C-alpha positions as CSV (number, residue, x, y, z in Angstrom):
1,M,82.6,-86.0,-15.0
2,I,80.9,-86.1,-11.6
3,D,77.4,-87.7,-11.5
4,R,77.3,-88.7,-7.8
5,I,78.2,-87.0,-4.5
6,V,79.0,-89.3,-1.5
7,L,78.7,-87.6,1.8
8,N,80.9,-88.9,4.7
9,I,79.3,-87.6,7.9
10,P,81.3,-89.2,10.7
11,H,80.9,-87.0,13.8
12,S,77.2,-85.9,13.9
13,S,76.0,-88.3,16.5
14,A,76.5,-88.2,20.4
15,E,75.1,-91.7,20.8
16,F,76.9,-94.7,22.3
17,P,76.2,-98.4,22.0
18,A,74.7,-99.8,25.2
19,G,77.0,-99.4,28.2
20,A,79.8,-97.9,26.1
21,K,79.7,-94.3,27.5
22,A,80.0,-95.6,31.1
23,R,83.5,-96.6,30.3
24,W,84.5,-93.0,30.4
25,E,85.9,-91.4,33.6
26,G,85.7,-87.6,34.0
27,D,83.5,-84.9,32.4
28,V,83.3,-86.5,29.0
29,D,79.9,-84.8,28.4
30,T,81.6,-81.4,28.1
31,Q,83.9,-82.8,25.4
32,I,81.1,-84.4,23.5
33,Q,79.1,-81.2,23.5
34,R,82.1,-79.3,22.1
35,W,83.4,-81.8,19.5
36,T,80.2,-83.3,18.2
37,D,79.4,-81.9,14.7
38,W,75.9,-81.1,15.6
39,Y,73.2,-81.1,12.8
40,T,75.7,-81.9,10.0
41,G,73.5,-84.8,9.1
42,H,70.6,-82.4,8.5
43,L,72.6,-79.6,6.9
44,F,74.5,-81.8,4.4
45,G,72.2,-84.8,4.1
46,T,68.7,-83.4,3.6
47,A,69.3,-82.9,-0.1
48,A,69.3,-86.7,-0.5
49,L,65.6,-86.8,0.2
50,K,64.9,-85.2,-3.2
51,D,68.0,-86.0,-5.2
52,P,69.2,-89.7,-5.5
53,R,72.6,-88.5,-6.7
54,I,73.3,-87.4,-3.2
55,R,74.4,-90.4,-1.1
56,P,75.0,-89.7,2.7
57,V,76.8,-92.2,4.9
58,V,76.3,-91.3,8.5
59,F,78.2,-92.9,11.3
60,P,75.5,-93.5,14.0
61,W,77.8,-93.4,17.1
62,S,79.8,-90.7,18.8
63,R,83.4,-90.1,17.9
64,F,84.1,-90.6,21.6
65,F,83.2,-94.3,21.0
66,C,85.0,-94.7,17.6
67,D,86.4,-92.0,15.4
68,V,86.0,-93.4,12.0
69,E,87.9,-90.3,10.5
70,R,91.3,-91.3,12.1
71,L,93.8,-93.0,9.9
72,E,95.2,-96.3,11.0
73,D,98.5,-95.9,12.9
74,N,97.6,-92.3,13.4
75,P,100.3,-90.4,15.5
76,L,97.4,-89.3,17.8
77,E,97.2,-92.9,18.9
78,K,100.1,-92.1,21.3
79,K,98.1,-89.5,23.0
80,G,95.1,-91.8,23.3
81,Q,93.2,-90.0,20.5
82,G,93.4,-92.6,17.7
83,L,90.3,-94.4,16.3
84,A,89.3,-95.5,19.8
85,Y,89.9,-92.5,22.3
86,T,91.3,-93.5,25.7
87,N,92.5,-90.1,26.9
88,F,90.9,-86.8,25.9
89,E,91.3,-83.5,27.8
90,G,91.7,-85.3,31.2
91,C,88.9,-87.8,30.5
92,V,90.0,-91.4,30.5
93,R,88.6,-94.6,29.0
94,R,90.3,-97.9,29.8
95,L,90.1,-100.4,26.9
96,S,91.8,-103.7,26.4
97,E,93.6,-104.5,23.2
98,Q,90.8,-106.9,22.4
99,E,88.2,-104.2,22.9
100,K,90.1,-101.9,20.6
101,E,90.3,-104.6,18.0
102,R,86.7,-105.2,18.2
103,I,85.9,-101.5,17.7
104,Y,88.3,-101.3,14.8
105,R,86.7,-104.4,13.2
106,D,83.0,-104.0,13.8
107,Y,82.7,-100.1,13.6
108,Y,85.7,-98.5,12.0
109,L,86.0,-100.8,9.1
110,E,82.2,-101.1,8.7
111,H,81.9,-97.5,8.2
112,M,84.7,-97.3,5.7
113,A,83.2,-100.2,3.8
114,A,79.8,-98.3,3.7
115,V,81.5,-95.3,2.2
116,M,83.5,-97.3,-0.3
117,K,80.4,-99.1,-1.4
118,E,78.9,-95.8,-2.6
119,L,82.0,-94.6,-4.5
120,T,82.3,-94.9,-8.3
121,P,84.8,-93.6,-10.7
122,T,82.4,-90.7,-11.5
123,S,81.6,-89.7,-7.9
124,M,83.0,-87.0,-5.5
125,L,83.4,-87.6,-1.9
126,I,82.5,-84.6,0.5
127,D,83.7,-85.0,4.1
128,C,81.1,-83.2,6.2
129,H,82.1,-81.5,9.5
130,S,81.7,-78.5,11.8
131,F,84.1,-76.9,14.3
132,P,83.8,-74.7,17.5
133,S,83.5,-71.1,16.7
134,D,86.3,-70.1,19.0
135,L,88.9,-71.8,16.9
136,S,88.7,-69.4,13.9
137,D,86.9,-66.6,12.3
138,V,86.8,-68.6,9.1
139,E,83.1,-69.6,8.5
140,V,83.6,-72.2,5.9
141,C,86.7,-74.3,5.6
142,I,87.3,-76.3,2.4
143,G,89.9,-79.0,3.0
144,I,91.8,-80.7,0.2
145,N,94.5,-83.4,-0.1
146,P,97.6,-82.6,-2.1
147,D,97.5,-85.9,-4.0
148,W,95.4,-87.9,-6.5
149,S,92.1,-87.0,-4.7
150,M,92.4,-83.2,-5.2
151,P,89.3,-81.9,-7.2
152,D,89.6,-79.9,-10.3
153,K,91.0,-76.4,-9.3
154,T,88.5,-74.5,-11.3
155,L,85.7,-76.4,-9.6
156,L,87.3,-75.7,-6.2
157,M,87.5,-72.0,-6.9
158,S,83.9,-72.1,-8.1
159,I,82.7,-73.7,-4.8
160,K,84.7,-71.2,-2.7
161,Y,83.3,-68.3,-4.7
162,L,79.7,-69.6,-4.2
163,F,80.1,-69.7,-0.4
164,E,81.7,-66.2,-0.5
165,L,78.9,-64.9,-2.7
166,R,76.5,-65.9,0.0
167,G,78.5,-64.0,2.6
168,Y,80.6,-66.7,4.2
169,K,84.3,-66.1,4.9
170,T,85.8,-69.1,3.2
171,E,89.3,-70.4,3.2
172,F,91.2,-73.5,1.9
173,N,92.8,-75.7,4.6
174,K,92.1,-73.3,7.4
175,P,91.6,-74.0,10.3
176,Y,91.6,-77.7,9.2
177,S,93.2,-79.4,6.2
178,N,92.9,-82.5,4.1
179,S,89.8,-84.7,3.4
180,Y,88.7,-88.3,4.0
181,A,89.6,-90.4,0.9
182,P,89.8,-94.2,1.3
183,E,91.8,-95.8,-1.5
184,M,89.8,-97.5,-4.2
185,H,91.0,-99.3,-7.4
186,F,90.1,-96.0,-9.2
187,P,90.8,-92.4,-8.5
188,Y,88.0,-90.0,-7.4
189,P,88.0,-86.4,-6.0
190,S,87.4,-85.7,-2.4
191,L,87.0,-82.5,-0.4
192,M,86.1,-81.6,3.2
193,I,83.7,-78.9,4.2
194,E,83.9,-77.7,7.7
195,L,81.3,-75.3,9.0
196,N,81.9,-72.8,11.8
197,K,79.2,-73.6,14.3
198,S,78.5,-69.9,14.6
199,T,77.0,-70.0,11.1
200,Y,74.0,-72.1,12.2
201,L,73.9,-72.4,16.0
202,T,72.9,-69.8,18.6
203,P,75.4,-68.9,21.3
204,D,73.7,-71.4,23.5
205,G,74.3,-74.2,21.0
206,E,70.7,-74.4,19.8
207,L,69.9,-74.7,16.1
208,D,69.2,-71.2,14.6
209,H,66.6,-72.3,12.1
210,A,66.7,-69.3,9.8
211,R,70.5,-69.3,9.5
212,A,70.6,-73.1,9.2
213,E,68.1,-73.0,6.4
214,R,70.2,-70.4,4.5
215,L,73.3,-72.5,5.0
216,Q,71.5,-75.7,3.9
217,L,70.3,-74.0,0.7
218,T,73.8,-72.8,0.0
219,I,75.2,-76.3,0.4
220,E,72.5,-77.6,-2.0
221,Q,73.7,-75.0,-4.6
222,V,77.2,-76.3,-4.1
223,Y,75.8,-79.8,-5.0
224,D,74.2,-78.4,-8.1
225,R,77.4,-76.6,-9.1
226,I,79.3,-79.9,-8.8
227,L,76.7,-82.1,-10.6
228,S,74.8,-80.1,-13.1
229,P,77.4,-79.1,-15.7
230,W,78.8,-82.6,-16.1
231,V,75.5,-84.5,-16.2
232,R,74.1,-81.9,-18.6
233,E,77.1,-82.5,-20.9
234,V,76.5,-86.2,-20.9
235,Y,72.8,-85.6,-21.6
236,N,73.2,-83.1,-24.4
237,D,75.9,-85.3,-26.1
238,N,73.8,-88.4,-26.0
239,F,70.2,-87.1,-26.4
240,M,69.5,-88.9,-29.7
241,L,70.8,-92.2,-28.3
242,L,68.6,-91.8,-25.2
243,Y,65.6,-90.7,-27.4
244,D,66.0,-93.6,-29.8
245,N,66.0,-96.0,-26.9
246,R,63.2,-94.4,-24.9
247,E,61.0,-97.6,-24.9
248,I,63.8,-99.4,-23.3
249,I,64.4,-96.6,-20.8
250,W,60.7,-96.4,-19.8
251,K,60.7,-100.3,-19.1
252,N,63.6,-99.9,-16.7
253,P,62.6,-97.9,-13.6
254,R,66.3,-97.4,-12.6
255,M,67.0,-95.9,-16.1
256,S,63.9,-93.8,-16.3
257,S,64.4,-92.3,-12.9
258,A,68.0,-91.1,-13.8
259,L,68.3,-87.3,-13.3
260,I,69.4,-85.2,-16.3
261,G,71.1,-82.3,-14.6
262,M,69.1,-79.2,-15.5
263,E,70.0,-76.3,-13.2
264,R,68.0,-74.2,-10.7
265,F,64.3,-74.8,-10.8
266,S,64.5,-77.8,-13.1
267,S,67.3,-79.8,-11.2
268,N,65.2,-82.9,-10.4
269,I,63.8,-83.7,-13.8
270,T,64.1,-87.4,-14.7
271,L,65.2,-88.9,-18.0
272,G,62.0,-90.8,-18.5
273,G,59.8,-87.9,-17.6
274,Y,61.6,-85.6,-20.1
275,L,61.6,-88.2,-22.9
276,L,57.8,-88.8,-22.4
277,A,57.1,-85.0,-22.4
278,V,58.9,-84.6,-25.7
279,E,56.9,-87.6,-27.1
280,Q,53.5,-86.4,-26.0
281,N,53.9,-82.6,-26.6
282,P,55.6,-82.1,-30.0
283,E,54.0,-78.7,-30.4
284,L,55.9,-77.5,-27.4
285,F,59.3,-79.3,-27.8
286,R,59.7,-79.6,-31.6
287,R,61.0,-76.7,-33.7
288,K,61.8,-76.5,-37.4
289,R,65.5,-76.9,-36.8
290,G,65.2,-79.6,-34.0
291,V,64.0,-80.4,-30.5
292,I,64.3,-78.7,-27.2
293,I,66.3,-81.0,-25.0
294,S,66.5,-78.8,-21.9
295,F,65.4,-75.5,-20.5
296,V,66.0,-73.3,-17.4
297,G,64.2,-70.2,-16.3
298,H,61.9,-68.7,-13.7
299,P,59.1,-71.1,-12.6
300,L,56.4,-68.5,-12.8
301,I,57.3,-66.2,-15.7
302,G,59.5,-66.3,-18.8
303,P,61.7,-66.1,-20.6
304,S,63.4,-69.5,-20.5
305,S,66.8,-70.3,-21.9
306,S,66.4,-73.5,-23.9
307,T,68.9,-75.8,-25.6
308,L,67.9,-76.8,-29.1
309,L,69.4,-80.0,-30.7
310,N,69.6,-79.9,-34.5
311,L,68.5,-83.4,-35.5
312,K,70.5,-83.3,-38.7
313,T,73.8,-82.0,-37.5
314,G,73.7,-83.1,-33.9
315,K,74.8,-79.6,-32.8
316,T,73.2,-77.7,-29.9
317,S,72.3,-74.0,-29.7
318,T,70.6,-71.6,-27.2
319,L,67.3,-70.0,-27.9
320,T,65.1,-67.7,-25.8
321,E,61.5,-68.9,-25.3
322,Y,58.6,-67.6,-23.3
323,K,57.0,-70.9,-22.7
324,H,58.7,-72.0,-19.5
325,K,55.5,-72.6,-17.6
326,E,54.1,-74.8,-20.4
327,L,57.3,-76.7,-20.9
328,R,57.7,-77.4,-17.1
329,A,53.9,-78.3,-16.7
330,A,54.4,-80.9,-19.6
331,V,57.5,-82.4,-17.9
332,Q,55.9,-82.4,-14.4
333,Q,52.8,-84.3,-15.8
334,A,55.1,-86.8,-17.5
335,M,57.1,-87.3,-14.4
336,T,54.0,-88.6,-12.6
337,R,54.6,-91.8,-14.7
338,F,58.5,-91.6,-14.2
339,P,59.3,-90.0,-10.9
340,S,62.7,-89.8,-9.2
341,L,63.4,-93.0,-7.4
342,E,65.9,-94.3,-4.8
343,G,68.4,-96.4,-6.6
344,A,68.3,-94.4,-9.8
345,L,71.2,-95.1,-12.1
346,P,73.7,-92.3,-12.9
347,L,73.0,-90.9,-16.3
348,S,76.5,-91.9,-17.5
349,T,75.7,-95.5,-16.6
350,V,72.5,-95.4,-18.5
351,V,74.4,-94.1,-21.6
352,E,77.1,-96.8,-21.2
353,M,74.5,-99.6,-20.8
354,L,72.7,-98.5,-24.0
355,K,76.0,-98.2,-25.9
356,K,76.9,-101.8,-24.9
357,G,73.3,-103.1,-25.7
358,D,72.8,-103.9,-22.0
359,R,69.1,-104.0,-21.0
């Protein structure tokens, strides 16, 4: 089950701490221009503004100050391209061992700690990058590790297919491989997404707004593909527990603002909002055999595909309704009292707390 996506965005900045860039000798600006992952914070991270399950961690400084992606004792250290570059394509930076240690301690480890703080046993880490267009004709590279962090293969193929469906040439581990995956005391899946800069930049290196918007939307659809099925399964299996404890949920903002994983046009519906809508609108949500616990459909016209929970047997079934507009309006009205909030608990955590009697 995956109910959180942690975004590692390590190379999107070209900024340096005060005075640090001046330590470079040579035309380092050319290298910064080429190897900065321009706009990846925007392309990958914008979804977090409307979905608290997306947790971006952005390194605010240039990789030419500290490359937080490098492994400790990386073989590239011998070339001067470890976590603190000292030699890059003819550009030289002279650092003492004390300065390297300070960069390692105050920047490298700090970024790693920020990523690890967001990771949970039910999260997925996505390592977010871009690469120069002259390196490959691949447009989207999905990098995976051949170890404990490899995501479910069915999910991987689903993500690849989604990019291909949108017209992007997509490959695994080409032109880059592997993914950032700091070790925790629990396993979690990790994958890297590398975007060919030609998919969203003009030949002059400027942002192509139309193409960037299309790519950003595709990335958000990838997030939905990762999150929705698993969260929806937790929600469906535990609806009666959630509904029976609705008063407790409504009193806890972090519980009530949990998202319940409906797909497409209903992806940001909160737990508290939906439970309130069911409570206030029995004529819409109640049926002879049970209660509508979720719905998807076109936001303007029907029909909607609804999930009906049989209150006697606990089993779910699918029915076709033509009341999508009314259902959605009722939930939107209820969500004015229980909106999506930063710091919302994952739905699985809400279920676990209720089962344990935690309040």
